[in-house]
N, C-alpha and C positions, 0 to 999 in steps of 0.2 A: 494728068497734070493740066493745069489751066494756063492759058496765055494771059500775060498782063501787059499793060502799055507803059513803056518807059517815058520819061520826060521828053525825049527826042521824038516820040511817036512810034518808035519801033516796038514790035511785039517780042516778048521774051517769055520763056517758061518760068512760072513762079518757082522760087527756090526757098524752101523753109530754112535751109542751111544759112542763107544770107541774112534772114531775119534773126536767126539764132546768133550768128556772129555779131551782128549789129547790137543786139541786146547785151552780149558779153562785153563788147567794147565800151558800152555805156556804163559798165560796172555791175551789171546784174550777175548773180551767181549762176552756175550752170543749171541748177534746178529751176530758178526763176526764169532764166532765159529760155529754157526748154518749154516750160509751161506757157510762157507768153507766145513763143513761136508756134506751138501747137494750136493755141487759141486763134491766133491770126490766120493760120493755114486753114482752119475750119470755116473762116469767114470770107476768104478770098474767092472771088468768082471771075469768070471769063471776062476779059476786057477791063478789069479793074486797074486803075492807075497806080503807079508806084507812090504817088503822093498820098493817095487814100490808104495804101498799105502802111505807110509811115504813120499816119494818124491812128490807124487801128493798133499799131505796135505801141505807140505812146499810151493809148488808153489801156491796153493790156498790162503794160509795165506799171502804170499808175495803181492798178489793183494789187500789185505784188511788191513793188520796190519804187517808192516815190523819187528817191535820189537818182536811180538809174533812168527813170522816166524823164526827169529833168535834164540829165546829161544827153539822153537821146534826142530830146526836143531841141536842145541847143544846137547839136550837130545837124539835125534834120532841117531846122529853120535856116541854117547857113547854106545848105546845099540847094534850097528851094527859093532863093532870092532872085 
């Protein structure tokens, strides 16, 4: 498992489950959320920021469910102001 950097600067273990849950909350089906979370998990590397992981998640959702990607982007942009 790789460590990622939270906005606060603290290190945390990457959790594919958190990406999956975020995708589902954005309205993606379980199948789309799972495929997107798996794709993101393959691209995450040591020291990556949660902001970058959010951007990757939006990109992966855009490939599969544009509406869920839009919803995720709205929430994501509010949390990163």
